[in-house]
Biopython code that builds the backbone (N, CA, C, O; Angstrom):
import numpy as np
from Bio.PDB.StructureBuilder import StructureBuilder

atoms = [
    (1, "ARG", "N", (5.559, -14.052, -7.865)),
    (1, "ARG", "CA", (4.308, -13.995, -7.110)),
    (1, "ARG", "C", (3.747, -12.587, -7.098)),
    (1, "ARG", "O", (4.491, -11.607, -7.079)),
    (2, "GLY", "N", (2.450, -12.501, -7.109)),
    (2, "GLY", "CA", (1.772, -11.221, -7.144)),
    (2, "GLY", "C", (2.045, -10.332, -5.951)),
    (2, "GLY", "O", (2.201, -9.120, -6.100)),
    (3, "GLU", "N", (2.105, -10.923, -4.763)),
    (3, "GLU", "CA", (2.388, -10.116, -3.571)),
    (3, "GLU", "C", (3.761, -9.466, -3.680)),
    (3, "GLU", "O", (3.937, -8.309, -3.300)),
    (4, "SER", "N", (4.726, -10.204, -4.194)),
    (4, "SER", "CA", (6.081, -9.662, -4.343)),
    (4, "SER", "C", (6.094, -8.519, -5.351)),
    (4, "SER", "O", (6.736, -7.495, -5.118)),
    (5, "TRP", "N", (5.396, -8.685, -6.462)),
    (5, "TRP", "CA", (5.310, -7.607, -7.453)),
    (5, "TRP", "C", (4.673, -6.371, -6.829)),
    (5, "TRP", "O", (5.121, -5.246, -7.051)),
    (6, "THR", "N", (3.623, -6.596, -6.047)),
    (6, "THR", "CA", (2.928, -5.490, -5.400)),
    (6, "THR", "C", (3.863, -4.753, -4.448)),
    (6, "THR", "O", (3.933, -3.524, -4.462)),
    (7, "ARG", "N", (4.572, -5.503, -3.629)),
    (7, "ARG", "CA", (5.513, -4.915, -2.680)),
    (7, "ARG", "C", (6.595, -4.120, -3.410)),
    (7, "ARG", "O", (6.967, -3.032, -2.971)),
    (8, "LEU", "N", (7.099, -4.657, -4.519)),
    (8, "LEU", "CA", (8.123, -3.950, -5.296)),
    (8, "LEU", "C", (7.592, -2.643, -5.878)),
    (8, "LEU", "O", (8.295, -1.633, -5.866)),
    (9, "GLU", "N", (6.369, -2.650, -6.383)),
    (9, "GLU", "CA", (5.787, -1.419, -6.924)),
    (9, "GLU", "C", (5.599, -0.381, -5.826)),
    (9, "GLU", "O", (5.833, 0.808, -6.047)),
    (10, "ILE", "N", (5.181, -0.820, -4.654)),
    (10, "ILE", "CA", (5.043, 0.101, -3.521)),
    (10, "ILE", "C", (6.396, 0.752, -3.239)),
    (10, "ILE", "O", (6.484, 1.970, -3.080)),
    (11, "HIS", "N", (7.440, -0.056, -3.178)),
    (11, "HIS", "CA", (8.792, 0.453, -2.945)),
    (11, "HIS", "C", (9.232, 1.392, -4.064)),
    (11, "HIS", "O", (9.742, 2.482, -3.804)),
    (12, "ASP", "N", (9.030, 0.962, -5.318)),
    (12, "ASP", "CA", (9.463, 1.751, -6.465)),
    (12, "ASP", "C", (8.736, 3.097, -6.569)),
    (12, "ASP", "O", (9.248, 4.028, -7.190)),
    (13, "HIS", "N", (7.570, 3.203, -5.977)),
    (13, "HIS", "CA", (6.816, 4.460, -5.990)),
    (13, "HIS", "C", (7.111, 5.313, -4.756)),
    (13, "HIS", "O", (6.418, 6.297, -4.497)),
    (14, "GLY", "N", (8.133, 4.936, -4.004)),
    (14, "GLY", "CA", (8.576, 5.743, -2.873)),
    (14, "GLY", "C", (7.671, 5.702, -1.659)),
    (14, "GLY", "O", (7.696, 6.608, -0.826)),
    (15, "LEU", "N", (6.869, 4.650, -1.558)),
    (15, "LEU", "CA", (5.943, 4.516, -0.444)),
    (15, "LEU", "C", (6.565, 3.637, 0.639)),
    (15, "LEU", "O", (7.428, 2.809, 0.347)),
    (16, "PRO", "N", (6.130, 3.813, 1.884)),
    (16, "PRO", "CA", (6.711, 3.011, 2.962)),
    (16, "PRO", "C", (6.379, 1.526, 2.814)),
    (16, "PRO", "O", (5.357, 1.153, 2.238)),
    (17, "ALA", "N", (7.252, 0.707, 3.337)),
    (17, "ALA", "CA", (7.075, -0.742, 3.246)),
    (17, "ALA", "C", (5.913, -1.201, 4.123)),
    (17, "ALA", "O", (5.824, -0.825, 5.292)),
    (18, "PRO", "N", (5.033, -2.006, 3.558)),
    (18, "PRO", "CA", (3.940, -2.570, 4.347)),
    (18, "PRO", "C", (4.415, -3.816, 5.104)),
    (18, "PRO", "O", (5.497, -4.344, 4.846)),
    (19, "VAL", "N", (3.597, -4.261, 6.024)),
    (19, "VAL", "CA", (3.829, -5.513, 6.744)),
    (19, "VAL", "C", (3.233, -6.635, 5.904)),
    (19, "VAL", "O", (2.097, -6.534, 5.441)),
    (20, "SER", "N", (3.991, -7.694, 5.710)),
    (20, "SER", "CA", (3.495, -8.850, 4.956)),
    (20, "SER", "C", (2.772, -9.822, 5.875)),
    (20, "SER", "O", (3.165, -10.016, 7.025)),
    (21, "GLN", "N", (1.717, -10.427, 5.360)),
    (21, "GLN", "CA", (0.974, -11.480, 6.051)),
    (21, "GLN", "C", (0.543, -11.058, 7.457)),
    (21, "GLN", "O", (0.790, -11.766, 8.433)),
    (22, "HIS", "N", (-0.099, -9.903, 7.539)),
    (22, "HIS", "CA", (-0.551, -9.350, 8.823)),
    (22, "HIS", "C", (-1.900, -9.949, 9.219)),
    (22, "HIS", "O", (-2.844, -9.957, 8.429)),
    (23, "TRP", "N", (-1.976, -10.445, 10.446)),
    (23, "TRP", "CA", (-3.235, -10.970, 10.961)),
    (23, "TRP", "C", (-4.070, -9.853, 11.568)),
    (23, "TRP", "O", (-3.561, -9.044, 12.343)),
    (24, "VAL", "N", (-5.349, -9.808, 11.218)),
    (24, "VAL", "CA", (-6.303, -8.909, 11.853)),
    (24, "VAL", "C", (-7.022, -9.740, 12.906)),
    (24, "VAL", "O", (-7.576, -10.801, 12.617)),
    (25, "CYS", "N", (-7.001, -9.234, 14.134)),
    (25, "CYS", "CA", (-7.602, -9.965, 15.243)),
    (25, "CYS", "C", (-8.815, -9.215, 15.779)),
    (25, "CYS", "O", (-8.895, -7.989, 15.703)),
    (26, "GLU", "N", (-9.742, -9.972, 16.315)),
    (26, "GLU", "CA", (-10.888, -9.379, 16.997)),
    (26, "GLU", "C", (-11.080, -10.146, 18.290)),
    (26, "GLU", "O", (-11.191, -11.372, 18.295)),
    (27, "ASP", "N", (-11.116, -9.404, 19.385)),
    (27, "ASP", "CA", (-11.223, -10.014, 20.717)),
    (27, "ASP", "C", (-10.135, -11.054, 20.938)),
    (27, "ASP", "O", (-10.381, -12.107, 21.526)),
    (28, "GLY", "N", (-8.929, -10.752, 20.464)),
    (28, "GLY", "CA", (-7.785, -11.632, 20.662)),
    (28, "GLY", "C", (-7.747, -12.854, 19.769)),
    (28, "GLY", "O", (-6.883, -13.715, 19.933)),
    (29, "VAL", "N", (-8.674, -12.943, 18.823)),
    (29, "VAL", "CA", (-8.742, -14.098, 17.933)),
    (29, "VAL", "C", (-8.346, -13.670, 16.520)),
    (29, "VAL", "O", (-8.846, -12.671, 16.003)),
    (30, "ARG", "N", (-7.449, -14.432, 15.905)),
    (30, "ARG", "CA", (-7.066, -14.158, 14.522)),
    (30, "ARG", "C", (-8.252, -14.424, 13.607)),
    (30, "ARG", "O", (-8.825, -15.514, 13.610)),
    (31, "VAL", "N", (-8.614, -13.398, 12.814)),
    (31, "VAL", "CA", (-9.788, -13.525, 11.952)),
    (31, "VAL", "C", (-9.373, -13.613, 10.485)),
    (31, "VAL", "O", (-9.763, -14.548, 9.784)),
    (32, "TYR", "N", (-8.584, -12.643, 10.017)),
    (32, "TYR", "CA", (-8.159, -12.623, 8.623)),
    (32, "TYR", "C", (-6.690, -12.263, 8.521)),
    (32, "TYR", "O", (-6.177, -11.437, 9.275)),
    (33, "ARG", "N", (-6.027, -12.904, 7.568)),
    (33, "ARG", "CA", (-4.630, -12.556, 7.280)),
    (33, "ARG", "C", (-4.598, -11.759, 5.984)),
    (33, "ARG", "O", (-5.140, -12.182, 4.963)),
    (34, "LEU", "N", (-3.956, -10.603, 6.045)),
    (34, "LEU", "CA", (-3.861, -9.705, 4.895)),
    (34, "LEU", "C", (-2.539, -9.911, 4.183)),
    (34, "LEU", "O", (-1.517, -10.171, 4.818)),
    (35, "ASP", "N", (-2.559, -9.794, 2.860)),
    (35, "ASP", "CA", (-1.319, -9.930, 2.088)),
    (35, "ASP", "C", (-0.300, -8.885, 2.527)),
    (35, "ASP", "O", (0.818, -9.216, 2.922)),
    (36, "LEU", "N", (-0.703, -7.624, 2.451)),
    (36, "LEU", "CA", (0.154, -6.501, 2.823)),
    (36, "LEU", "C", (-0.694, -5.515, 3.614)),
    (36, "LEU", "O", (-1.857, -5.286, 3.282)),
    (37, "ALA", "N", (-0.116, -4.934, 4.656)),
    (37, "ALA", "CA", (-0.912, -4.030, 5.499)),
    (37, "ALA", "C", (-0.058, -2.964, 6.151)),
    (37, "ALA", "O", (1.148, -3.114, 6.345)),
    (38, "TYR", "N", (-0.733, -1.892, 6.476)),
    (38, "TYR", "CA", (-0.205, -0.832, 7.327)),
    (38, "TYR", "C", (-1.133, -0.858, 8.542)),
    (38, "TYR", "O", (-2.120, -0.124, 8.581)),
    (39, "PRO", "N", (-0.825, -1.695, 9.529)),
    (39, "PRO", "CA", (-1.765, -1.961, 10.622)),
    (39, "PRO", "C", (-2.225, -0.726, 11.397)),
    (39, "PRO", "O", (-3.418, -0.587, 11.668)),
    (40, "ARG", "N", (-1.319, 0.158, 11.754)),
    (40, "ARG", "CA", (-1.728, 1.337, 12.541)),
    (40, "ARG", "C", (-2.672, 2.233, 11.765)),
    (40, "ARG", "O", (-3.574, 2.837, 12.347)),
    (41, "ALA", "N", (-2.476, 2.327, 10.457)),
    (41, "ALA", "CA", (-3.329, 3.163, 9.612)),
    (41, "ALA", "C", (-4.551, 2.407, 9.097)),
    (41, "ALA", "O", (-5.432, 2.998, 8.472)),
    (42, "LYS", "N", (-4.605, 1.111, 9.357)),
    (42, "LYS", "CA", (-5.692, 0.255, 8.888)),
    (42, "LYS", "C", (-5.862, 0.342, 7.370)),
    (42, "LYS", "O", (-6.942, 0.634, 6.856)),
    (43, "ILE", "N", (-4.753, 0.077, 6.676)),
    (43, "ILE", "CA", (-4.770, 0.021, 5.216)),
    (43, "ILE", "C", (-4.318, -1.372, 4.805)),
    (43, "ILE", "O", (-3.285, -1.860, 5.264)),
    (44, "ALA", "N", (-5.090, -2.001, 3.946)),
    (44, "ALA", "CA", (-4.753, -3.329, 3.435)),
    (44, "ALA", "C", (-4.566, -3.252, 1.925)),
    (44, "ALA", "O", (-5.328, -2.583, 1.226)),
    (45, "VAL", "N", (-3.541, -3.948, 1.431)),
    (45, "VAL", "CA", (-3.341, -4.087, -0.012)),
    (45, "VAL", "C", (-3.383, -5.584, -0.287)),
    (45, "VAL", "O", (-2.510, -6.333, 0.153)),
    (46, "GLU", "N", (-4.398, -6.006, -1.013)),
    (46, "GLU", "CA", (-4.625, -7.414, -1.279)),
    (46, "GLU", "C", (-4.379, -7.732, -2.746)),
    (46, "GLU", "O", (-4.912, -7.062, -3.631)),
    (47, "TYR", "N", (-3.572, -8.755, -3.000)),
    (47, "TYR", "CA", (-3.353, -9.206, -4.370)),
    (47, "TYR", "C", (-4.285, -10.372, -4.650)),
    (47, "TYR", "O", (-4.243, -11.385, -3.953)),
    (48, "ASP", "N", (-5.122, -10.235, -5.661)),
    (48, "ASP", "CA", (-6.024, -11.315, -6.065)),
    (48, "ASP", "C", (-5.448, -12.008, -7.294)),
    (48, "ASP", "O", (-5.581, -11.519, -8.416)),
    (49, "GLY", "N", (-4.815, -13.137, -7.072)),
    (49, "GLY", "CA", (-4.280, -13.922, -8.174)),
    (49, "GLY", "C", (-5.362, -14.765, -8.824)),
    (49, "GLY", "O", (-6.387, -15.065, -8.211)),
    (50, "GLU", "N", (-5.124, -15.140, -10.054)),
    (50, "GLU", "CA", (-6.118, -15.914, -10.801)),
    (50, "GLU", "C", (-6.379, -17.281, -10.185)),
    (50, "GLU", "O", (-7.500, -17.786, -10.244)),
    (51, "GLU", "N", (-5.362, -17.873, -9.603)),
    (51, "GLU", "CA", (-5.501, -19.228, -9.077)),
    (51, "GLU", "C", (-6.524, -19.331, -7.941)),
    (51, "GLU", "O", (-7.282, -20.298, -7.867)),
    (52, "PHE", "N", (-6.537, -18.318, -7.052)),
    (52, "PHE", "CA", (-7.380, -18.416, -5.858)),
    (52, "PHE", "C", (-8.541, -17.434, -5.812)),
    (52, "PHE", "O", (-9.317, -17.451, -4.856)),
    (53, "HIS", "N", (-8.679, -16.579, -6.818)),
    (53, "HIS", "CA", (-9.684, -15.522, -6.695)),
    (53, "HIS", "C", (-10.566, -15.344, -7.932)),
    (53, "HIS", "O", (-11.086, -14.250, -8.157)),
    (54, "THR", "N", (-10.743, -16.374, -8.721)),
    (54, "THR", "CA", (-11.539, -16.197, -9.937)),
    (54, "THR", "C", (-12.913, -16.861, -9.883)),
    (54, "THR", "O", (-13.813, -16.469, -10.627)),
    (55, "GLY", "N", (-13.085, -17.835, -9.036)),
    (55, "GLY", "CA", (-14.380, -18.505, -8.958)),
    (55, "GLY", "C", (-15.437, -17.620, -8.313)),
    (55, "GLY", "O", (-15.115, -16.718, -7.540)),
    (56, "VAL", "N", (-16.680, -17.878, -8.630)),
    (56, "VAL", "CA", (-17.794, -17.083, -8.091)),
    (56, "VAL", "C", (-17.804, -17.145, -6.571)),
    (56, "VAL", "O", (-17.934, -16.116, -5.908)),
    (57, "GLU", "N", (-17.668, -18.341, -6.016)),
    (57, "GLU", "CA", (-17.686, -18.502, -4.557)),
    (57, "GLU", "C", (-16.477, -17.818, -3.917)),
    (57, "GLU", "O", (-16.609, -17.196, -2.863)),
    (58, "GLN", "N", (-15.320, -17.923, -4.532)),
    (58, "GLN", "CA", (-14.118, -17.269, -3.995)),
    (58, "GLN", "C", (-14.287, -15.754, -3.992)),
    (58, "GLN", "O", (-13.943, -15.088, -3.016)),
    (59, "ARG", "N", (-14.815, -15.215, -5.082)),
    (59, "ARG", "CA", (-15.021, -13.758, -5.158)),
    (59, "ARG", "C", (-16.043, -13.294, -4.121)),
    (59, "ARG", "O", (-15.889, -12.221, -3.537)),
    (60, "ARG", "N", (-17.074, -14.089, -3.892)),
    (60, "ARG", "CA", (-18.078, -13.746, -2.881)),
    (60, "ARG", "C", (-17.443, -13.709, -1.492)),
    (60, "ARG", "O", (-17.681, -12.779, -0.722)),
    (61, "ARG", "N", (-16.638, -14.718, -1.175)),
    (61, "ARG", "CA", (-15.955, -14.752, 0.124)),
    (61, "ARG", "C", (-14.990, -13.580, 0.273)),
    (61, "ARG", "O", (-14.902, -12.972, 1.340)),
    (62, "ASP", "N", (-14.261, -13.264, -0.808)),
    (62, "ASP", "CA", (-13.346, -12.121, -0.779)),
    (62, "ASP", "C", (-14.099, -10.836, -0.458)),
    (62, "ASP", "O", (-13.647, -10.039, 0.365)),
    (63, "GLU", "N", (-15.243, -10.630, -1.101)),
    (63, "GLU", "CA", (-16.000, -9.396, -0.877)),
    (63, "GLU", "C", (-16.583, -9.350, 0.529)),
    (63, "GLU", "O", (-16.612, -8.282, 1.141)),
    (64, "GLU", "N", (-17.046, -10.479, 1.054)),
    (64, "GLU", "CA", (-17.543, -10.518, 2.433)),
    (64, "GLU", "C", (-16.421, -10.158, 3.405)),
    (64, "GLU", "O", (-16.626, -9.395, 4.348)),
    (65, "ARG", "N", (-15.256, -10.706, 3.168)),
    (65, "ARG", "CA", (-14.081, -10.444, 4.002)),
    (65, "ARG", "C", (-13.719, -8.961, 3.965)),
    (65, "ARG", "O", (-13.453, -8.349, 4.999)),
    (66, "ARG", "N", (-13.713, -8.398, 2.766)),
    (66, "ARG", "CA", (-13.354, -6.980, 2.621)),
    (66, "ARG", "C", (-14.404, -6.078, 3.262)),
    (66, "ARG", "O", (-14.064, -5.053, 3.852)),
    (67, "GLU", "N", (-15.650, -6.445, 3.151)),
    (67, "GLU", "CA", (-16.703, -5.654, 3.793)),
    (67, "GLU", "C", (-16.553, -5.717, 5.314)),
    (67, "GLU", "O", (-16.749, -4.711, 5.996)),
    (68, "TRP", "N", (-16.214, -6.872, 5.841)),
    (68, "TRP", "CA", (-15.964, -7.024, 7.283)),
    (68, "TRP", "C", (-14.850, -6.075, 7.704)),
    (68, "TRP", "O", (-14.970, -5.391, 8.720)),
    (69, "LEU", "N", (-13.770, -6.030, 6.934)),
    (69, "LEU", "CA", (-12.644, -5.140, 7.229)),
    (69, "LEU", "C", (-13.068, -3.677, 7.156)),
    (69, "LEU", "O", (-12.728, -2.889, 8.039)),
    (70, "ARG", "N", (-13.805, -3.308, 6.116)),
    (70, "ARG", "CA", (-14.242, -1.911, 5.952)),
    (70, "ARG", "C", (-15.117, -1.460, 7.123)),
    (70, "ARG", "O", (-14.996, -0.330, 7.597)),
    (71, "ARG", "N", (-15.988, -2.339, 7.580)),
    (71, "ARG", "CA", (-16.850, -1.984, 8.726)),
    (71, "ARG", "C", (-16.019, -1.719, 9.978)),
    (71, "ARG", "O", (-16.486, -1.054, 10.903)),
    (72, "ARG", "N", (-14.822, -2.222, 10.013)),
    (72, "ARG", "CA", (-13.922, -2.028, 11.156)),
    (72, "ARG", "C", (-12.869, -0.950, 10.887)),
    (72, "ARG", "O", (-11.874, -0.844, 11.605)),
    (73, "GLY", "N", (-13.106, -0.154, 9.841)),
    (73, "GLY", "CA", (-12.245, 0.993, 9.590)),
    (73, "GLY", "C", (-11.076, 0.777, 8.654)),
    (73, "GLY", "O", (-10.261, 1.682, 8.476)),
    (74, "TRP", "N", (-10.971, -0.391, 8.053)),
    (74, "TRP", "CA", (-9.878, -0.662, 7.128)),
    (74, "TRP", "C", (-10.192, -0.095, 5.746)),
    (74, "TRP", "O", (-11.330, -0.152, 5.278)),
    (75, "HIS", "N", (-9.172, 0.447, 5.111)),
    (75, "HIS", "CA", (-9.255, 0.843, 3.700)),
    (75, "HIS", "C", (-8.591, -0.289, 2.920)),
    (75, "HIS", "O", (-7.423, -0.597, 3.154)),
    (76, "VAL", "N", (-9.315, -0.902, 2.007)),
    (76, "VAL", "CA", (-8.823, -2.065, 1.279)),
    (76, "VAL", "C", (-8.592, -1.712, -0.187)),
    (76, "VAL", "O", (-9.492, -1.231, -0.876)),
    (77, "ILE", "N", (-7.365, -1.962, -0.648)),
    (77, "ILE", "CA", (-7.004, -1.763, -2.053)),
    (77, "ILE", "C", (-6.753, -3.144, -2.642)),
    (77, "ILE", "O", (-5.953, -3.916, -2.115)),
    (78, "VAL", "N", (-7.443, -3.449, -3.740)),
    (78, "VAL", "CA", (-7.307, -4.755, -4.385)),
    (78, "VAL", "C", (-6.487, -4.598, -5.659)),
    (78, "VAL", "O", (-6.770, -3.746, -6.501)),
    (79, "VAL", "N", (-5.465, -5.441, -5.781)),
    (79, "VAL", "CA", (-4.564, -5.428, -6.926)),
    (79, "VAL", "C", (-4.675, -6.779, -7.635)),
    (79, "VAL", "O", (-4.758, -7.823, -6.987)),
    (80, "THR", "N", (-4.676, -6.749, -8.964)),
    (80, "THR", "CA", (-4.684, -7.978, -9.761)),
    (80, "THR", "C", (-3.527, -7.916, -10.753)),
    (80, "THR", "O", (-2.792, -6.930, -10.806)),
    (81, "LYS", "N", (-3.378, -8.964, -11.525)),
    (81, "LYS", "CA", (-2.335, -9.004, -12.554)),
    (81, "LYS", "C", (-2.440, -7.811, -13.506)),
    (81, "LYS", "O", (-1.425, -7.290, -13.968)),
    (82, "ALA", "N", (-3.656, -7.388, -13.794)),
    (82, "ALA", "CA", (-3.883, -6.267, -14.712)),
    (82, "ALA", "C", (-3.518, -4.911, -14.097)),
    (82, "ALA", "O", (-3.552, -3.889, -14.784)),
    (83, "SER", "N", (-3.171, -4.901, -12.812)),
    (83, "SER", "CA", (-2.897, -3.656, -12.095)),
    (83, "SER", "C", (-1.462, -3.166, -12.208)),
    (83, "SER", "O", (-1.081, -2.221, -11.518)),
    (84, "PHE", "N", (-0.656, -3.792, -13.067)),
    (84, "PHE", "CA", (0.766, -3.489, -13.070)),
    (84, "PHE", "C", (1.255, -2.723, -14.284)),
    (84, "PHE", "O", (2.447, -2.739, -14.591)),
    (85, "SER", "N", (0.347, -2.055, -14.974)),
    (85, "SER", "CA", (0.812, -1.233, -16.092)),
    (85, "SER", "C", (-0.089, -0.033, -16.270)),
    (85, "SER", "O", (-1.268, -0.053, -15.916)),
    (86, "GLY", "N", (0.492, 1.010, -16.826)),
    (86, "GLY", "CA", (-0.245, 2.197, -17.230)),
    (86, "GLY", "C", (-1.115, 2.806, -16.171)),
    (86, "GLY", "O", (-0.712, 2.981, -15.021)),
    (87, "GLU", "N", (-2.340, 3.132, -16.592)),
    (87, "GLU", "CA", (-3.275, 3.823, -15.718)),
    (87, "GLU", "C", (-3.649, 3.004, -14.487)),
    (87, "GLU", "O", (-3.850, 3.565, -13.410)),
    (88, "ALA", "N", (-3.743, 1.700, -14.635)),
    (88, "ALA", "CA", (-4.116, 0.855, -13.500)),
    (88, "ALA", "C", (-3.061, 0.932, -12.401)),
    (88, "ALA", "O", (-3.398, 1.020, -11.220)),
    (89, "LEU", "N", (-1.803, 0.899, -12.780)),
    (89, "LEU", "CA", (-0.707, 0.993, -11.805)),
    (89, "LEU", "C", (-0.736, 2.355, -11.115)),
    (89, "LEU", "O", (-0.613, 2.447, -9.894)),
    (90, "ALA", "N", (-0.899, 3.404, -11.909)),
    (90, "ALA", "CA", (-0.959, 4.751, -11.341)),
    (90, "ALA", "C", (-2.154, 4.897, -10.397)),
    (90, "ALA", "O", (-2.048, 5.550, -9.359)),
    (91, "ALA", "N", (-3.275, 4.298, -10.750)),
    (91, "ALA", "CA", (-4.501, 4.444, -9.946)),
    (91, "ALA", "C", (-4.325, 3.871, -8.543)),
    (91, "ALA", "O", (-4.620, 4.552, -7.560)),
    (92, "TRP", "N", (-3.847, 2.628, -8.431)),
    (92, "TRP", "CA", (-3.781, 2.055, -7.088)),
    (92, "TRP", "C", (-2.612, 2.589, -6.275)),
    (92, "TRP", "O", (-2.720, 2.689, -5.052)),
    (93, "THR", "N", (-1.493, 2.937, -6.916)),
    (93, "THR", "CA", (-0.383, 3.511, -6.140)),
    (93, "THR", "C", (-0.724, 4.935, -5.692)),
    (93, "THR", "O", (-0.340, 5.344, -4.596)),
    (94, "ASP", "N", (-1.443, 5.696, -6.530)),
    (94, "ASP", "CA", (-1.895, 7.030, -6.111)),
    (94, "ASP", "C", (-2.908, 6.928, -4.972)),
    (94, "ASP", "O", (-2.862, 7.702, -4.015)),
    (95, "GLU", "N", (-3.820, 5.969, -5.085)),
    (95, "GLU", "CA", (-4.801, 5.758, -4.009)),
    (95, "GLU", "C", (-4.086, 5.427, -2.704)),
    (95, "GLU", "O", (-4.409, 5.980, -1.653)),
    (96, "LEU", "N", (-3.121, 4.530, -2.779)),
    (96, "LEU", "CA", (-2.377, 4.154, -1.577)),
    (96, "LEU", "C", (-1.666, 5.370, -0.990)),
    (96, "LEU", "O", (-1.723, 5.596, 0.219)),
    (97, "ARG", "N", (-1.005, 6.145, -1.826)),
    (97, "ARG", "CA", (-0.312, 7.352, -1.349)),
    (97, "ARG", "C", (-1.292, 8.291, -0.636)),
    (97, "ARG", "O", (-1.003, 8.782, 0.455)),
    (98, "GLU", "N", (-2.440, 8.535, -1.252)),
    (98, "GLU", "CA", (-3.429, 9.446, -0.672)),
    (98, "GLU", "C", (-3.953, 8.949, 0.670)),
    (98, "GLU", "O", (-4.099, 9.732, 1.609)),
    (99, "VAL", "N", (-4.234, 7.663, 0.765)),
    (99, "VAL", "CA", (-4.769, 7.118, 2.015)),
    (99, "VAL", "C", (-3.694, 7.122, 3.098)),
    (99, "VAL", "O", (-3.993, 7.392, 4.261)),
    (100, "LEU", "N", (-2.457, 6.828, 2.736)),
    (100, "LEU", "CA", (-1.372, 6.905, 3.717)),
    (100, "LEU", "C", (-1.282, 8.322, 4.294)),
    (100, "LEU", "O", (-1.163, 8.502, 5.506)),
    (101, "ILE", "N", (-1.340, 9.307, 3.424)),
    (101, "ILE", "CA", (-1.276, 10.696, 3.874)),
    (101, "ILE", "C", (-2.480, 11.045, 4.752)),
    (101, "ILE", "O", (-2.330, 11.626, 5.827)),
    (102, "GLU", "N", (-3.691, 10.677, 4.272)),
    (102, "GLU", "CA", (-4.916, 10.944, 5.043)),
    (102, "GLU", "C", (-4.852, 10.353, 6.438)),
    (102, "GLU", "O", (-5.340, 10.949, 7.399)),
    (103, "ARG", "N", (-4.252, 9.186, 6.544)),
    (103, "ARG", "CA", (-4.230, 8.474, 7.820)),
    (103, "ARG", "C", (-2.960, 8.730, 8.611)),
    (103, "ARG", "O", (-2.674, 8.029, 9.583)),
    (104, "GLY", "N", (-2.202, 9.728, 8.199)),
    (104, "GLY", "CA", (-1.090, 10.209, 9.003)),
    (104, "GLY", "C", (0.180, 9.396, 8.966)),
    (104, "GLY", "O", (0.997, 9.489, 9.882)),
    (105, "VAL", "N", (0.367, 8.602, 7.930)),
    (105, "VAL", "CA", (1.613, 7.842, 7.811)),
    (105, "VAL", "C", (2.649, 8.761, 7.173)),
    (105, "VAL", "O", (2.464, 9.242, 6.055)),
    (106, "SER", "N", (3.737, 8.998, 7.896)),
    (106, "SER", "CA", (4.758, 9.902, 7.375)),
    (106, "SER", "C", (5.772, 9.137, 6.525)),
    (106, "SER", "O", (6.176, 8.018, 6.842)),
    (107, "PHE", "N", (6.159, 9.784, 5.444)),
    (107, "PHE", "CA", (7.170, 9.225, 4.552)),
    (107, "PHE", "C", (7.674, 10.321, 3.653)),
    (107, "PHE", "O", (7.187, 11.449, 3.723)),
    (108, "ARG", "N", (8.657, 10.012, 2.792)),
    (108, "ARG", "CA", (9.277, 10.883, 1.802)),
    (108, "ARG", "C", (10.705, 11.096, 2.089)),
    (108, "ARG", "O", (11.384, 11.808, 1.350)),
]
sb = StructureBuilder()
sb.init_structure("model")
sb.init_model(0)
sb.init_chain("A")
sb.init_seg("    ")
for serial, (resi, resn, name, xyz) in enumerate(atoms, 1):
    if name == "N":
        sb.init_residue(resn, " ", resi, " ")
    sb.init_atom(name, np.array(xyz, "f"), 0.0, 1.0, " ", f" {name:<3s}", serial, name[0])
structure = sb.get_structure()
C-alpha cells in the first residue's frame, strides 16, 4: 500500500513518525481524515493512489479538501507512486524535513 511505502520512506530518511489516519476536526466535528499527519505542526502527507485519485471529479474533490486544510494552516504534501525514486523522492522528503524544522518539530 502507498501509505505504508510513504511511512517507510519517512522512517528511512530519519524523520519522526507521523500519525496514521488522523482526523481533522472543526467545532468538534470530524471533517477530514488524513493519511499521515503531524497534528501539532499541522503537516499532512497524503498518498494519492491510482485507484481512488485519478478521475477528474476525484482530483477536484482532493484539491478542494487540500485548499480547505491550507486555509486552516496545514501544509499538505502529496505523494504518488511516481514519488518513490530519484529526484521525486528527494523532493518530498526534503520538503517534509524543512517544514518539520520550520514548525518546530524536534528530531535527529
